[in-house]
N, CA, C and O atoms as a DFTB+ gen file, in Angstrom:
540 C
 N C O
     1  1      42.342     -42.350      67.099
     2  2      41.633     -42.018      66.901
     3  2      41.288     -40.472      66.718
     4  3      40.152     -39.997      66.739
     5  1      42.403     -39.822      66.547
     6  2      42.649     -38.651      65.823
     7  2      42.250     -38.488      64.500
     8  3      41.617     -37.472      64.214
     9  1      42.520     -39.342      63.611
    10  2      42.385     -39.971      62.595
    11  2      41.462     -39.871      61.897
    12  3      41.389     -39.217      60.857
    13  1      40.239     -40.844      62.658
    14  2      38.796     -41.353      62.475
    15  2      38.233     -39.501      62.400
    16  3      37.753     -38.718      61.581
    17  1      38.799     -39.534      64.212
    18  2      37.900     -38.043      63.973
    19  2      38.327     -36.969      62.715
    20  3      37.448     -36.292      62.181
    21  1      39.138     -36.914      62.473
    22  2      39.195     -35.773      61.793
    23  2      38.933     -35.937      60.301
    24  3      38.879     -35.081      59.418
    25  1      38.740     -37.669      60.233
    26  2      38.350     -38.448      58.855
    27  2      36.710     -37.722      58.511
    28  3      36.130     -37.088      57.629
    29  1      36.406     -38.475      60.229
    30  2      34.844     -37.998      60.221
    31  2      34.465     -36.470      60.284
    32  3      33.456     -35.907      59.860
    33  1      35.284     -36.092      60.771
    34  2      34.681     -34.204      60.534
    35  2      35.123     -33.889      58.981
    36  3      34.462     -33.058      58.359
    37  1      36.234     -34.545      58.349
    38  2      36.602     -33.995      57.168
    39  2      35.425     -34.568      56.086
    40  3      35.067     -33.843      55.158
    41  1      34.867     -35.888      56.269
    42  2      33.860     -36.001      55.665
    43  2      32.414     -34.825      55.905
    44  3      31.676     -34.397      55.018
    45  1      32.377     -34.635      56.854
    46  2      30.860     -34.495      57.645
    47  2      31.285     -32.843      56.858
    48  3      30.256     -32.332      56.414
    49  1      32.606     -31.925      56.609
    50  2      32.438     -30.411      56.712
    51  2      32.452     -30.726      54.484
    52  3      32.162     -29.890      53.629
    53  1      32.855     -32.062      54.293
    54  2      32.822     -32.052      52.684
    55  2      31.109     -32.207      52.392
    56  3      30.583     -31.410      51.615
    57  1      30.386     -33.151      52.983
    58  2      28.844     -33.163      52.601
    59  2      28.371     -31.953      53.032
    60  3      27.189     -31.947      52.687
    61  1      28.668     -30.736      53.692
    62  2      27.907     -29.817      53.849
    63  2      28.423     -28.506      53.218
    64  3      27.949     -27.372      53.280
    65  1      29.589     -28.999      52.559
    66  2      30.377     -28.269      51.521
    67  2      29.281     -28.550      50.308
    68  3      28.798     -27.601      49.689
    69  1      28.994     -29.663      50.071
    70  2      27.915     -30.774      49.328
    71  2      27.208     -29.850      48.728
    72  3      27.244     -29.317      47.619
    73  1      26.221     -29.714      50.155
    74  2      24.530     -29.436      50.528
    75  2      24.663     -28.394      49.839
    76  3      24.056     -28.172      48.791
    77  1      25.801     -27.366      50.585
    78  2      25.482     -26.050      50.444
    79  2      25.503     -25.354      48.400
    80  3      24.762     -24.745      47.628
    81  1      26.840     -25.979      48.415
    82  2      27.164     -25.982      46.386
    83  2      25.518     -26.411      47.029
    84  3      24.939     -25.560      47.706
    85  1      24.974     -27.499      46.814
    86  2      23.136     -27.601      45.981
    87  2      22.410     -26.901      45.823
    88  3      21.778     -26.558      44.824
    89  1      22.422     -26.474      47.239
    90  2      21.421     -25.307      47.620
    91  2      21.901     -24.074      47.031
    92  3      21.038     -23.290      46.638
    93  1      23.183     -23.743      46.890
    94  2      23.384     -22.639      46.032
    95  2      22.824     -22.727      44.101
    96  3      22.129     -22.249      43.205
    97  1      23.661     -23.589      44.448
    98  2      23.466     -24.386      42.922
    99  2      21.789     -24.114      42.449
   100  3      21.494     -23.541      41.401
   101  1      20.913     -24.573      43.308
   102  2      19.403     -24.604      42.697
   103  2      18.744     -23.435      42.969
   104  3      17.886     -22.966      42.222
   105  1      19.275     -22.700      44.505
   106  2      18.977     -21.287      44.180
   107  2      19.728     -20.158      42.736
   108  3      19.149     -19.132      42.381
   109  1      20.544     -20.453      42.344
   110  2      20.927     -19.781      40.693
   111  2      20.199     -20.228      40.162
   112  3      19.421     -19.277      40.088
   113  1      19.488     -21.406      39.388
   114  2      18.999     -22.261      39.113
   115  2      17.368     -21.476      38.873
   116  3      16.792     -20.948      37.922
   117  1      17.055     -21.750      40.290
   118  2      15.736     -20.615      40.443
   119  2      15.412     -19.216      39.656
   120  3      14.650     -18.919      38.736
   121  1      16.247     -18.584      40.364
   122  2      16.914     -17.376      39.303
   123  2      16.937     -16.411      38.497
   124  3      16.776     -15.191      38.515
   125  1      17.273     -17.561      37.484
   126  2      17.845     -18.101      36.326
   127  2      16.384     -18.214      35.754
   128  3      15.913     -17.468      34.896
   129  1      15.808     -19.155      36.300
   130  2      14.691     -19.370      35.502
   131  2      13.763     -18.078      35.608
   132  3      13.137     -17.707      34.616
   133  1      13.682     -17.413      36.794
   134  2      12.835     -16.243      36.676
   135  2      12.889     -15.361      36.303
   136  3      12.016     -14.498      36.402
   137  1      14.369     -15.223      35.507
   138  2      14.363     -14.338      34.745
   139  2      14.723     -14.951      33.135
   140  3      14.958     -14.248      32.152
   141  1      14.705     -15.751      33.160
   142  2      14.316     -16.299      31.877
   143  2      12.435     -15.966      31.527
   144  3      11.904     -15.190      30.732
   145  1      11.993     -16.700      32.274
   146  2      10.436     -16.553      32.186
   147  2       9.924     -15.074      32.198
   148  3       8.863     -14.738      31.673
   149  1      11.010     -13.984      33.023
   150  2      10.576     -12.733      34.077
   151  2      10.608     -12.162      31.415
   152  3       9.793     -11.709      30.611
   153  1      11.546     -12.474      31.387
   154  2      11.888     -11.929      29.998
   155  2      11.311     -12.374      28.566
   156  3      11.032     -11.521      27.724
   157  1      11.154     -13.679      28.340
   158  2       9.346     -14.464      27.932
   159  2       8.567     -13.478      28.441
   160  3       9.229     -12.674      27.786
   161  1       7.970     -12.953      28.861
   162  2       6.955     -12.568      29.603
   163  2       7.775     -10.809      28.943
   164  3       7.246     -10.669      27.840
   165  1       8.203     -10.263      29.046
   166  2       8.177      -8.676      28.618
   167  2       8.110      -9.223      27.036
   168  3       7.203      -8.686      26.399
   169  1       8.944     -10.239      26.255
   170  2       9.211     -10.439      25.393
   171  2       7.585     -10.588      24.443
   172  3       7.438     -10.252      23.268
   173  1       6.458     -11.209      25.397
   174  2       5.586     -11.424      25.130
   175  2       4.519     -10.044      24.507
   176  3       3.812      -9.776      23.535
   177  1       5.030      -9.379      25.956
   178  2       3.979      -8.282      26.046
   179  2       4.413      -7.418      25.110
   180  3       3.552      -6.736      24.555
   181  1       5.669      -7.264      24.763
   182  2       6.423      -6.128      23.753
   183  2       5.703      -6.489      22.208
   184  3       5.580      -5.628      21.337
   185  1       5.274      -7.864      22.049
   186  2       4.129      -8.919      21.017
   187  2       3.344      -8.371      20.471
   188  3       3.138      -8.083      19.292
   189  1       2.710      -8.158      21.688
   190  2       1.725      -8.324      22.007
   191  2       1.005      -6.145      21.323
   192  3       0.270      -5.762      20.413
   193  1       1.877      -5.351      22.550
   194  2       2.100      -4.207      22.455
   195  2       2.185      -3.993      20.286
   196  3       1.478      -3.213      19.649
   197  1       2.821      -4.566      19.927
   198  2       3.465      -4.034      18.572
   199  2       2.291      -4.023      17.731
   200  3       1.777      -3.181      16.994
   201  1       1.845      -5.994      18.279
   202  2       0.609      -5.901      16.922
   203  2      -0.918      -4.919      17.534
   204  3      -1.878      -4.546      16.860
   205  1      -0.662      -4.722      18.993
   206  2      -1.874      -3.739      18.791
   207  2      -1.560      -2.803      17.693
   208  3      -2.168      -2.597      16.642
   209  1      -0.358      -2.222      18.219
   210  2       0.104      -0.969      17.370
   211  2      -0.018      -1.045      15.934
   212  3      -0.214       0.053      15.413
   213  1       0.052      -2.200      15.010
   214  2       0.481      -2.035      14.286
   215  2      -0.957      -2.525      13.572
   216  3      -0.944      -2.591      12.343
   217  1      -2.479      -2.952      14.437
   218  2      -3.594      -3.727      13.723
   219  2      -3.908      -2.253      14.148
   220  3      -4.215      -1.778      13.055
   221  1      -4.045      -1.029      15.236
   222  2      -4.272       0.277      14.631
   223  2      -3.835       1.268      14.412
   224  3      -4.207       2.331      14.909
   225  1      -2.397       1.012      13.116
   226  2      -2.257       1.996      11.916
   227  2      -3.197       0.962      10.876
   228  3      -3.739       1.470       9.895
   229  1      -3.283       0.136      11.034
   230  2      -3.679      -0.626       9.752
   231  2      -5.175      -0.081      10.160
   232  3      -5.687       0.801       9.471
   233  1      -5.960      -0.703      11.454
   234  2      -7.480       0.060      11.199
   235  2      -7.165       1.597      10.793
   236  3      -8.194       1.837      10.161
   237  1      -6.273       3.007      10.740
   238  2      -6.458       4.509      11.330
   239  2      -6.598       4.373       9.568
   240  3      -7.453       5.026       8.968
   241  1      -5.799       3.594       8.970
   242  2      -5.651       3.649       7.407
   243  2      -6.458       3.408       6.383
   244  3      -6.578       3.987       5.303
   245  1      -7.159       2.217       6.974
   246  2      -8.448       1.372       6.192
   247  2      -9.385       2.937       6.344
   248  3      -9.665       3.661       5.388
   249  1      -9.875       3.285       8.269
   250  2     -10.292       4.667       7.753
   251  2     -10.387       5.587       6.868
   252  3     -11.359       6.103       6.317
   253  1      -8.900       5.795       6.757
   254  2      -8.265       6.899       5.969
   255  2      -8.788       6.877       4.503
   256  3      -9.428       7.738       3.899
   257  1      -8.347       5.668       4.098
   258  2      -8.734       4.999       3.130
   259  2     -10.441       5.354       2.295
   260  3     -10.786       5.797       1.200
   261  1     -11.337       4.734       3.861
   262  2     -12.666       4.650       3.146
   263  2     -13.229       6.167       3.575
   264  3     -14.196       6.690       3.021
   265  1     -12.547       6.712       4.533
   266  2     -13.153       8.520       3.858
   267  2     -12.458       9.030       2.464
   268  3     -12.986       9.577       1.495
   269  1     -11.090       8.661       2.696
   270  2     -10.767       9.308       1.098
   271  2     -11.726       9.127      -0.315
   272  3     -11.875       9.963      -1.206
   273  1     -12.370       7.654      -0.214
   274  2     -13.138       6.905      -1.426
   275  2     -14.365       7.696      -1.002
   276  3     -15.112       7.650      -1.979
   277  1     -15.105       8.585       0.218
   278  2     -16.325       8.616       0.544
   279  2     -16.322      10.187      -0.487
   280  3     -17.194      10.689      -1.197
   281  1     -14.950      10.597      -0.160
   282  2     -14.861      12.184      -0.226
   283  2     -15.061      12.483      -1.678
   284  3     -15.870      13.179      -2.292
   285  1     -13.851      11.574      -2.090
   286  2     -13.787      11.531      -4.038
   287  2     -14.650      10.344      -4.550
   288  3     -14.209       9.640      -5.458
   289  1     -15.787      10.116      -4.033
   290  2     -17.444      10.167      -4.334
   291  2     -18.306      11.108      -4.463
   292  3     -19.240      11.176      -5.262
   293  1     -17.824      12.195      -3.276
   294  2     -19.133      13.038      -3.227
   295  2     -18.474      13.922      -4.214
   296  3     -19.192      14.259      -5.155
   297  1     -17.050      14.446      -4.199
   298  2     -16.528      15.103      -5.262
   299  2     -16.753      15.327      -6.732
   300  3     -16.730      16.258      -7.536
   301  1     -17.098      13.364      -6.686
   302  2     -17.423      13.502      -8.144
   303  2     -18.510      13.350      -8.353
   304  3     -18.740      13.598      -9.537
   305  1     -19.952      12.858      -7.448
   306  2     -20.638      12.788      -7.647
   307  2     -21.458      15.101      -7.635
   308  3     -22.502      15.553      -8.107
   309  1     -20.709      15.560      -7.143
   310  2     -21.050      17.104      -7.099
   311  2     -20.644      17.782      -8.764
   312  3     -21.262      18.309      -9.689
   313  1     -19.448      17.450      -8.501
   314  2     -19.173      17.827     -10.279
   315  2     -20.036      17.702     -11.333
   316  3     -20.302      18.549     -12.186
   317  1     -20.713      15.910     -11.146
   318  2     -21.356      15.211     -11.924
   319  2     -22.817      16.910     -12.141
   320  3     -23.161      17.576     -13.118
   321  1     -23.210      16.930     -10.685
   322  2     -24.601      17.541     -10.695
   323  2     -24.273      19.167     -11.300
   324  3     -25.082      19.869     -11.906
   325  1     -22.686      19.568     -10.904
   326  2     -22.637      21.091     -11.528
   327  2     -22.008      21.020     -12.916
   328  3     -21.368      21.911     -13.473
   329  1     -22.383      19.473     -13.504
   330  2     -21.793      19.719     -15.143
   331  2     -23.685      19.829     -15.805
   332  3     -24.223      20.642     -16.556
   333  1     -24.318      18.357     -14.938
   334  2     -25.491      18.399     -15.568
   335  2     -26.182      20.174     -15.577
   336  3     -26.399      20.857     -16.578
   337  1     -26.390      20.537     -14.199
   338  2     -26.922      22.511     -13.790
   339  2     -25.839      23.127     -15.218
   340  3     -26.284      23.095     -16.365
   341  1     -24.702      23.551     -14.974
   342  2     -24.069      24.405     -16.335
   343  2     -24.636      23.303     -17.482
   344  3     -25.497      24.122     -17.803
   345  1     -24.812      22.573     -18.059
   346  2     -25.128      22.269     -19.207
   347  2     -26.970      23.044     -19.773
   348  3     -27.455      23.640     -20.735
   349  1     -27.330      22.589     -18.624
   350  2     -29.107      22.772     -18.762
   351  2     -28.476      24.747     -18.775
   352  3     -28.621      25.524     -19.719
   353  1     -28.090      24.925     -17.993
   354  2     -28.001      26.681     -18.122
   355  2     -28.093      26.966     -19.289
   356  3     -29.057      27.540     -19.794
   357  1     -26.729      26.462     -20.068
   358  2     -26.782      26.522     -21.393
   359  2     -27.278      26.460     -22.605
   360  3     -27.064      27.075     -23.650
   361  1     -28.157      25.394     -22.201
   362  2     -29.173      24.824     -23.304
   363  2     -30.788      25.824     -23.357
   364  3     -31.743      25.804     -24.133
   365  1     -30.419      26.756     -21.933
   366  2     -31.455      27.672     -22.207
   367  2     -31.799      29.032     -22.395
   368  3     -32.788      29.727     -22.626
   369  1     -29.797      29.193     -22.079
   370  2     -29.506      30.551     -22.387
   371  2     -29.324      30.465     -24.342
   372  3     -29.615      31.381     -25.111
   373  1     -28.808      29.183     -24.704
   374  2     -29.239      29.106     -25.700
   375  2     -30.483      29.109     -26.848
   376  3     -30.533      29.648     -27.953
   377  1     -31.371      28.360     -26.188
   378  2     -32.694      28.707     -26.918
   379  2     -33.365      29.625     -26.752
   380  3     -34.094      29.893     -27.706
   381  1     -33.475      30.644     -25.372
   382  2     -33.471      32.325     -25.256
   383  2     -32.348      33.175     -26.615
   384  3     -32.815      34.123     -27.246
   385  1     -31.402      32.842     -26.796
   386  2     -30.576      33.405     -27.676
   387  2     -31.432      33.662     -29.715
   388  3     -31.767      34.544     -30.506
   389  1     -31.355      31.957     -29.543
   390  2     -32.450      31.257     -30.404
   391  2     -33.571      32.056     -31.076
   392  3     -33.888      32.420     -32.208
   393  1     -34.066      32.157     -29.658
   394  2     -35.884      32.723     -29.834
   395  2     -35.531      34.780     -30.383
   396  3     -35.843      35.455     -31.365
   397  1     -34.630      35.097     -28.883
   398  2     -34.206      36.553     -29.699
   399  2     -33.426      36.546     -31.100
   400  3     -33.480      37.705     -31.511
   401  1     -32.790      35.820     -31.927
   402  2     -32.247      35.985     -32.901
   403  2     -33.594      35.949     -33.782
   404  3     -34.048      36.808     -34.539
   405  1     -34.034      34.812     -33.474
   406  2     -35.831      34.682     -34.302
   407  2     -36.602      35.864     -34.451
   408  3     -37.119      36.368     -35.448
   409  1     -36.570      36.293     -32.950
   410  2     -37.500      37.616     -33.289
   411  2     -36.669      38.679     -33.510
   412  3     -37.416      39.400     -34.172
   413  1     -35.408      39.403     -33.390
   414  2     -34.721      40.060     -34.464
   415  2     -34.627      40.405     -35.563
   416  3     -34.675      41.521     -36.081
   417  1     -34.369      38.584     -36.284
   418  2     -35.017      38.184     -37.868
   419  2     -36.295      38.310     -37.974
   420  3     -36.331      38.413     -39.200
   421  1     -37.370      38.382     -37.653
   422  2     -38.839      38.218     -38.258
   423  2     -38.876      40.051     -38.022
   424  3     -39.310      40.671     -38.992
   425  1     -38.558      40.658     -37.124
   426  2     -38.802      41.992     -37.366
   427  2     -38.106      43.073     -38.212
   428  3     -38.456      44.206     -38.542
   429  1     -36.547      42.040     -38.550
   430  2     -35.698      43.079     -39.181
   431  2     -36.744      42.347     -40.612
   432  3     -36.280      42.860     -41.631
   433  1     -37.543      41.693     -40.877
   434  2     -38.066      40.881     -42.261
   435  2     -39.259      41.865     -42.590
   436  3     -39.567      42.294     -43.701
   437  1     -39.680      42.047     -41.737
   438  2     -41.323      43.133     -41.549
   439  2     -40.300      44.754     -42.287
   440  3     -40.252      45.463     -43.292
   441  1     -39.796      44.622     -41.223
   442  2     -39.702      45.757     -42.011
   443  2     -38.823      45.929     -43.424
   444  3     -39.080      46.897     -44.140
   445  1     -38.122      45.290     -43.688
   446  2     -37.580      45.338     -44.690
   447  2     -39.197      45.514     -46.080
   448  3     -39.444      46.184     -47.082
   449  1     -39.705      44.706     -45.455
   450  2     -41.358      44.128     -46.260
   451  2     -42.096      45.611     -46.430
   452  3     -42.547      46.051     -47.488
   453  1     -42.113      46.315     -45.058
   454  2     -42.479      47.891     -44.866
   455  2     -41.675      48.583     -46.204
   456  3     -42.070      49.156     -47.219
   457  1     -40.236      48.195     -45.619
   458  2     -39.480      49.438     -46.663
   459  2     -40.455      49.223     -48.160
   460  3     -41.190      49.973     -48.803
   461  1     -39.994      47.708     -48.312
   462  2     -40.512      46.958     -50.167
   463  2     -41.938      48.015     -50.278
   464  3     -42.098      48.813     -51.201
   465  1     -42.661      47.872     -49.422
   466  2     -44.533      48.314     -49.571
   467  2     -44.325      49.397     -49.828
   468  3     -45.010      49.716     -50.799
   469  1     -43.385      50.632     -49.276
   470  2     -43.075      51.821     -49.085
   471  2     -42.826      52.748     -50.710
   472  3     -43.266      53.676     -51.389
   473  1     -41.384      51.259     -50.636
   474  2     -41.084      51.797     -52.270
   475  2     -42.025      51.354     -53.364
   476  3     -42.154      51.848     -54.485
   477  1     -42.743      50.188     -52.753
   478  2     -43.375      50.105     -54.076
   479  2     -44.763      50.637     -54.206
   480  3     -45.432      50.425     -55.217
   481  1     -45.347      51.557     -52.848
   482  2     -46.435      52.186     -53.573
   483  2     -45.936      54.031     -53.935
   484  3     -46.728      54.918     -54.254
   485  1     -44.360      54.184     -53.749
   486  2     -43.820      54.734     -53.823
   487  2     -44.118      54.890     -55.419
   488  3     -44.905      55.709     -55.894
   489  1     -43.404      54.024     -56.097
   490  2     -43.440      54.132     -57.302
   491  2     -44.454      53.950     -58.001
   492  3     -44.816      54.536     -59.021
   493  1     -45.050      52.878     -57.275
   494  2     -46.666      53.704     -57.870
   495  2     -47.311      54.689     -58.134
   496  3     -48.054      54.989     -59.069
   497  1     -46.895      55.306     -57.020
   498  2     -47.547      56.617     -57.002
   499  2     -47.368      57.481     -58.029
   500  3     -48.231      58.177     -58.564
   501  1     -45.397      57.362     -58.463
   502  2     -44.525      57.718     -59.191
   503  2     -45.469      57.662     -61.155
   504  3     -45.525      58.421     -62.122
   505  1     -46.036      56.236     -60.777
   506  2     -45.864      56.770     -62.021
   507  2     -47.884      56.653     -62.787
   508  3     -48.556      56.523     -63.810
   509  1     -47.939      56.850     -61.119
   510  2     -49.664      57.244     -62.080
   511  2     -50.555      55.608     -61.189
   512  3     -51.759      55.416     -61.022
   513  1     -49.680      54.950     -60.901
   514  2     -51.036      53.581     -60.653
   515  2     -51.101      53.483     -59.088
   516  3     -51.137      52.511     -58.333
   517  1     -51.101      54.839     -58.871
   518  2     -51.849      54.303     -57.182
   519  2     -52.807      54.012     -56.937
   520  3     -53.646      54.717     -57.498
   521  1     -53.402      52.893     -56.024
   522  2     -54.449      52.268     -55.845
   523  2     -55.692      53.473     -54.426
   524  3     -56.729      53.146     -53.849
   525  1     -54.930      54.744     -54.378
   526  2     -55.328      55.308     -53.583
   527  2     -56.645      56.147     -54.564
   528  3     -57.404      56.833     -53.878
   529  1     -56.836      56.126     -55.593
   530  2     -57.780      57.163     -57.045
   531  2     -57.227      58.539     -56.933
   532  3     -57.897      59.406     -57.493
   533  1     -56.139      58.917     -56.323
   534  2     -55.711      60.192     -56.311
   535  2     -54.755      60.293     -57.674
   536  3     -53.560      60.032     -57.536
   537  1     -55.312      60.706     -59.116
   538  2     -54.487      60.684     -59.875
   539  2     -54.148      62.643     -60.484
   540  3     -53.281      62.888     -61.322
């Protein structure tokens, strides 16, 4: 019976070893699945974080572009307004200059007319055609 007993004990030991091996394999599988799940979650979190950062960068760029467009528009409007004001001031200055020039020409014309009248009177007086009656 020793051989049966040894055989039985060997079979029992083999069964126990297989069970222990199966339990160990199952524990390894569970740990591998847990590691796989954890890696997937970390990758998904990194993907989400990257997506959020990209969206934030896109939003910032969009806001900066909009601010730039608004500033450009404001600058263009201010330049247009300044140009209109400068043009109006130049027109007003030209009108004043025109009026001053006209006044100077009128004054000069009057002076020339008075000189001519004085010369006419002097010539009349010299030749005795004085209308004052002094002969």
